[in-house]
N, C-alpha and C positions, 0 to 999 in steps of 0.2 A: 356284356353283353356283349358280341361277337360281331363288324360288321360285316356289310355282306360282302365283298370282296375278299377275306376271308373265309364263310362259310363257302364262297366257291373251290377255294381252294381247298379244300380239310374235303371236299364231295371227291374235284379232280381226284386229289389224290387216295382218295378211300377205295377210290374207280382200282386206283391202277392195280396200288396193292393187293385187289379181288382180283384183277387181269391175274397178276406174276403166283399172285397163290396157286390159284385157278392151270394153270402150264405145269405147276409144283406138285398139285394133285393129280396131275394124270402124269406125266412122268412118275410118278410114284408110283402107281396104280400098276405099271408094265414093270418097272425095276424097283430093287431091294437099295437100288445105292444110286446117289446121287452121282458120277463116275465108275466106272468099271464096274467090280466085280467083288470086292469086298471093302471094307472101312477104311475110309479115310478122312483127312483134317479136313478136308469141302468140306463132308457126312457132320460131321461134330459140331461146325461149325454154325453147317447154317438150325442145322437144328436146334444150337441154344441158342438157338438166338429168336428163332422159332417159338420154343416153347416159352421164353421170355415173353415174347408178347400172350402168346394164347394165353397167360397168368395174369395175362392183364384182359386183354378184351376176347379174349374162349372162343378164336380160329378154329371155323367148321369144316372145317377138312383133315376127313377120314384116315383121310394116307396122309396128309401132312403129320397130321397131328398123330398117327401110329407111328412113321418117320423120325419125329423128335422122341416119341418115348423111345427103339428099339435101337435109338445112337448112344441114348447116354443109355444104358445097358451093356450095347456091346461095348460103348467106350470103357465104362465100370469095368467092366465083367476079360477086356484083352490084354491078355501077356506081352505083348510083341510090342507094346506102345513104348 
């Protein structure tokens, strides 16, 4: 059983992650990539981390999930890597 302090830490961390995902979701609503006009390592690294998280907890931010899928597809089909 989790003690009260630990539950409070989990609640704080969950709220922080939700806030970060909201910022990312808002950014991806207006932009295709995190930085610039083409895919970068930042996009791939972020998408990989978020895709793993999505598989574990089912992130419900539609723009974030679409971004993850797009970056995975783009990186596997990009000849310039």
